[in-house]
LOVEX-329073 format. One record per residue (C-alpha): x, y, z. Coordinates in steps of 0.5 Angstrom, whole numbers, padded with zeros to 4 digits, always signed. Example, Ala and Ser with C-alpha at 12.3 -4.5 7.8 and 13.67 -1.06 7.14 Angstrom:
2
+0025-0009+0016/+0027-0002+0014/
END
This chain:
481
+0252+0218+0165/+0250+0213+0159/+0244+0209+0162/+0241+0214+0167/+0242+0220+0162/+0238+0216+0157/+0233+0214+0162/+0232+0221+0164/+0233+0226+0158/+0232+0221+0152/+0239+0224+0149/+0242+0219+0144/+0248+0215+0147/+0255+0218+0145/+0259+0213+0141/+0265+0213+0146/+0260+0212+0152/+0256+0207+0148/+0262+0203+0147/+0264+0203+0154/+0257+0200+0156/+0257+0195+0151/+0264+0193+0153/+0261+0191+0160/+0255+0188+0157/+0257+0184+0152/+0262+0181+0157/+0256+0178+0161/+0250+0177+0156/+0251+0169+0155/+0249+0164+0160/+0245+0157+0160/+0238+0154+0162/+0237+0151+0169/+0232+0147+0172/+0226+0150+0176/+0223+0151+0183/+0218+0149+0187/+0212+0154+0189/+0207+0156+0194/+0200+0153+0194/+0196+0159+0197/+0189+0162+0197/+0186+0168+0193/+0185+0175+0194/+0180+0180+0198/+0174+0175+0200/+0179+0170+0202/+0183+0171+0209/+0190+0172+0208/+0194+0166+0212/+0201+0164+0214/+0206+0169+0216/+0212+0172+0212/+0217+0168+0216/+0214+0162+0213/+0218+0162+0207/+0220+0156+0203/+0227+0156+0200/+0228+0157+0192/+0231+0152+0188/+0232+0145+0190/+0239+0144+0187/+0241+0150+0192/+0242+0155+0186/+0240+0162+0187/+0233+0164+0184/+0232+0157+0180/+0226+0159+0176/+0218+0157+0176/+0213+0158+0171/+0209+0163+0168/+0203+0160+0170/+0196+0160+0166/+0198+0162+0159/+0191+0161+0155/+0184+0162+0156/+0181+0167+0161/+0184+0168+0168/+0179+0166+0173/+0176+0172+0177/+0179+0170+0184/+0186+0171+0181/+0184+0178+0180/+0187+0184+0185/+0184+0189+0180/+0177+0187+0181/+0174+0192+0177/+0177+0188+0171/+0172+0185+0166/+0177+0180+0164/+0184+0178+0163/+0185+0174+0156/+0191+0170+0156/+0191+0168+0149/+0191+0176+0147/+0195+0178+0153/+0190+0183+0155/+0186+0186+0160/+0179+0189+0159/+0178+0195+0164/+0172+0200+0164/+0174+0206+0161/+0171+0213+0164/+0170+0219+0160/+0173+0226+0162/+0176+0232+0158/+0182+0236+0158/+0186+0241+0155/+0188+0239+0148/+0196+0238+0148/+0199+0244+0144/+0192+0247+0142/+0189+0254+0143/+0188+0257+0150/+0181+0254+0152/+0181+0248+0147/+0179+0242+0150/+0178+0235+0148/+0175+0228+0150/+0179+0223+0154/+0178+0216+0157/+0182+0214+0163/+0182+0208+0167/+0182+0207+0175/+0187+0202+0178/+0189+0204+0185/+0186+0208+0191/+0189+0211+0197/+0183+0210+0201/+0181+0202+0203/+0174+0203+0203/+0174+0207+0196/+0179+0202+0193/+0174+0196+0195/+0168+0200+0193/+0171+0201+0186/+0174+0194+0185/+0181+0197+0185/+0188+0196+0189/+0189+0199+0196/+0195+0203+0195/+0196+0207+0202/+0203+0210+0199/+0199+0214+0194/+0197+0219+0200/+0205+0221+0199/+0205+0222+0192/+0205+0230+0193/+0210+0230+0198/+0215+0235+0195/+0212+0234+0188/+0206+0238+0187/+0206+0237+0180/+0206+0229+0181/+0198+0229+0183/+0193+0233+0179/+0187+0236+0182/+0181+0235+0178/+0174+0237+0178/+0167+0233+0176/+0161+0235+0174/+0155+0235+0178/+0149+0233+0173/+0142+0233+0174/+0138+0227+0175/+0135+0228+0168/+0143+0228+0165/+0145+0222+0169/+0140+0217+0171/+0146+0212+0173/+0153+0212+0171/+0160+0216+0173/+0160+0224+0172/+0165+0227+0167/+0172+0228+0170/+0175+0235+0168/+0183+0234+0168/+0188+0239+0168/+0192+0236+0163/+0193+0230+0158/+0198+0226+0154/+0200+0227+0147/+0199+0221+0144/+0201+0223+0137/+0209+0222+0137/+0211+0216+0134/+0214+0211+0139/+0222+0209+0136/+0226+0203+0139/+0231+0201+0135/+0236+0196+0138/+0243+0197+0138/+0248+0192+0136/+0247+0187+0141/+0240+0189+0143/+0240+0193+0149/+0242+0199+0150/+0238+0202+0144/+0241+0205+0138/+0235+0210+0138/+0229+0211+0142/+0223+0216+0143/+0217+0216+0147/+0210+0215+0144/+0206+0219+0149/+0209+0225+0153/+0205+0228+0158/+0202+0235+0157/+0203+0241+0162/+0199+0239+0168/+0198+0232+0167/+0199+0226+0172/+0196+0220+0172/+0195+0221+0180/+0189+0225+0181/+0185+0228+0187/+0178+0230+0186/+0177+0238+0188/+0175+0237+0196/+0178+0230+0197/+0185+0228+0199/+0184+0221+0196/+0189+0220+0191/+0187+0215+0185/+0191+0212+0180/+0187+0214+0173/+0192+0214+0167/+0189+0217+0161/+0189+0212+0155/+0186+0215+0149/+0183+0222+0147/+0178+0224+0142/+0171+0221+0140/+0174+0216+0135/+0176+0212+0131/+0181+0210+0135/+0188+0208+0132/+0190+0202+0136/+0195+0200+0131/+0200+0206+0131/+0197+0209+0137/+0196+0216+0134/+0191+0218+0139/+0191+0212+0144/+0197+0209+0149/+0202+0204+0146/+0199+0199+0150/+0192+0200+0148/+0189+0194+0143/+0182+0196+0143/+0177+0201+0145/+0169+0200+0145/+0165+0206+0147/+0158+0204+0149/+0152+0207+0146/+0147+0211+0151/+0144+0206+0156/+0137+0204+0156/+0133+0206+0162/+0135+0201+0168/+0141+0199+0165/+0148+0201+0165/+0152+0199+0159/+0160+0200+0160/+0165+0203+0155/+0172+0199+0156/+0179+0198+0153/+0183+0192+0152/+0190+0193+0154/+0197+0189+0153/+0199+0187+0160/+0206+0185+0163/+0208+0179+0166/+0213+0179+0172/+0214+0175+0179/+0212+0177+0186/+0214+0172+0192/+0216+0167+0187/+0209+0167+0184/+0207+0169+0176/+0203+0176+0176/+0201+0181+0171/+0201+0188+0171/+0199+0194+0167/+0205+0199+0165/+0202+0206+0164/+0207+0212+0166/+0214+0213+0167/+0218+0219+0169/+0224+0218+0164/+0224+0217+0156/+0228+0211+0156/+0223+0207+0161/+0217+0210+0157/+0220+0207+0151/+0221+0200+0154/+0215+0200+0158/+0210+0202+0152/+0208+0208+0157/+0207+0215+0157/+0213+0219+0159/+0211+0224+0165/+0217+0228+0167/+0214+0230+0174/+0214+0223+0176/+0222+0223+0176/+0221+0227+0182/+0216+0223+0186/+0217+0222+0193/+0223+0219+0193/+0229+0215+0190/+0231+0209+0195/+0225+0211+0199/+0221+0204+0199/+0218+0203+0206/+0221+0209+0209/+0217+0216+0212/+0214+0220+0206/+0215+0215+0201/+0210+0214+0195/+0214+0208+0192/+0215+0201+0192/+0221+0197+0190/+0222+0193+0183/+0228+0189+0181/+0230+0189+0174/+0236+0186+0171/+0241+0189+0165/+0244+0182+0163/+0240+0176+0164/+0239+0170+0160/+0236+0171+0153/+0232+0166+0148/+0225+0166+0147/+0225+0158+0149/+0229+0159+0155/+0226+0159+0162/+0231+0163+0165/+0231+0169+0160/+0230+0175+0164/+0231+0183+0163/+0233+0189+0158/+0237+0185+0153/+0232+0179+0153/+0226+0184+0152/+0230+0187+0146/+0232+0181+0143/+0226+0176+0144/+0220+0181+0146/+0219+0185+0139/+0221+0191+0143/+0222+0195+0137/+0215+0194+0134/+0208+0197+0135/+0204+0193+0139/+0197+0191+0136/+0192+0185+0136/+0194+0184+0129/+0202+0183+0131/+0201+0176+0133/+0208+0175+0133/+0209+0180+0139/+0203+0177+0143/+0206+0170+0142/+0213+0172+0144/+0210+0176+0150/+0205+0171+0152/+0211+0166+0153/+0215+0170+0157/+0218+0175+0152/+0217+0181+0157/+0222+0184+0162/+0220+0179+0167/+0221+0184+0173/+0221+0182+0180/+0216+0186+0185/+0216+0188+0192/+0210+0188+0196/+0204+0186+0193/+0196+0186+0195/+0195+0179+0197/+0201+0178+0201/+0199+0174+0208/+0203+0180+0212/+0198+0186+0212/+0204+0190+0213/+0207+0188+0207/+0200+0188+0203/+0199+0195+0205/+0206+0197+0203/+0204+0196+0196/+0204+0202+0191/+0203+0202+0183/+0209+0207+0183/+0216+0203+0183/+0223+0205+0184/+0227+0201+0180/+0233+0197+0183/+0237+0194+0177/+0242+0189+0177/+0248+0187+0173/+0250+0180+0173/+0258+0179+0174/+0262+0175+0169/+0263+0169+0174/+0255+0169+0175/+0255+0168+0167/+0260+0163+0166/+0257+0159+0171/+0250+0159+0169/+0248+0163+0175/+0245+0169+0172/+0238+0165+0173/+0231+0168+0172/+0229+0171+0179/+0222+0171+0182/+0223+0173+0189/+0224+0180+0192/+0228+0177+0198/+0232+0172+0194/+0234+0178+0190/+0236+0182+0196/+0240+0176+0199/+0244+0176+0193/+0246+0183+0193/+0247+0183+0200/+0251+0177+0201/+0254+0175+0193/+0257+0181+0190/+0261+0176+0186/+0255+0174+0183/+0250+0180+0183/+0252+0188+0183/+0248+0194+0182/+0250+0198+0175/+0254+0205+0175/+0249+0209+0170/+0256+0213+0168/+0260+0207+0166/+0256+0201+0165/+0260+0198+0170/+0259+0194+0177/+0256+0199+0183/+0253+0198+0189/+0246+0195+0189/+0240+0200+0190/+0236+0205+0187/+0238+0208+0180/+0233+0214+0179/+0228+0210+0175/+0220+0210+0177/+0214+0207+0173/+0207+0207+0174/+0205+0199+0174/+0199+0197+0177/+0198+0190+0179/+0192+0186+0176/+0192+0179+0177/+0196+0173+0179/+0196+0167+0174/+0198+0161+0179/+0198+0162+0186/+0197+0168+0190/+0203+0171+0192/+0203+0170+0200/+0210+0169+0203/+0217+0170+0200/+0221+0164+0198/+0227+0166+0203/+0228+0169+0209/+0232+0176+0208/+0239+0177+0210/+0241+0181+0216/+0240+0189+0215/+0237+0188+0208/+0230+0191+0209/+0227+0196+0213/+0224+0196+0218/+0227+0189+0220/+0223+0183+0220/
END
């Protein structure tokens, strides 16, 4: 199994199977730019009422073509705070492609250390399964996280917190004690193949030690939090080669002791990712993945347990902790092409083989102008329908699409920006878009491919996503609309 085996085990592709996959991909990687599409005017998040209905949808593409692309939204300056879904974020700097998040102190066993040896760790808070606590902490409400432990005890770790005296803690968070932490010492490797993707060789830059999951429950509570560890130790922090930080950490600030009556916040600057939801540009943070190749492409921590999280293809069905994400193997490429998207685009145009750092301005500028995968998300916290807003989960179940030779030749392998439009293409236009068979790289039925990624949404960069751009084709979603 070429693609999926690489995603799950990290073994290099054999020359025979690589040639088979490349043969398919090379057949369909060309294409031409196309015109843009209209976008919704909508309101912001949390303090602004949701309005409209999911059925009040606009069709994309005035030229009648599927998924004609919109823009990437605001590209420079600080994003207005009323565009944040993760309201605890200190700032989103669009010049630097970073989100500044509060970081919290914890301890965890040293990966590969002696028994009983612990170290300081630093983590961020992104999502919670309880609505009240999510709003209190300024993170996303993600009810599906309550299912993260279904059939996978290792997918959620139980942590403990200190109970300090008043003299020890006048005001501030308690120290959290984790069962495991990531090992950030490996060197991330992403060597492009002859045509970019598939990669010639790869290795995750961070790997979970035993006991680690980014999803935690505090002992005595059933609430699940998305709390990935992003750095270890007391500093200095390596934000260039990332030997003690995640591969998306571009800066770490540890606050000094707080004066009486004040609280000084420690924080980290993390490289965000661009994507789309319901026709609108969004930014999110990728922190963990259940497969080695996914972790490499996402610059995230490889957490093997997440491969078993409930469950492949689950989406909105009973017991699922996942939500659907839509990626594309062979979308158009080109740094200046408004229709570029997908794996091939990321490797060729997004500097995927380089380490991310604040000094790597070539990488930052490429991503700022659309060099990311530009995946399409499903449910999102600002959607007008509470049913769909509350179906958001940071754990995304990837559905990978392969454009057909016909789509490429006719210039129809355009950037997709809306979940329903992707559904409709897969359901009604198999002559344009199919799934991909991981064993051969050839077309296959569309759906889950066994890839899951922890990607918490951070903000939207234009209008808030509120309604899809098209009505769903019959029998393309569950529950039916």
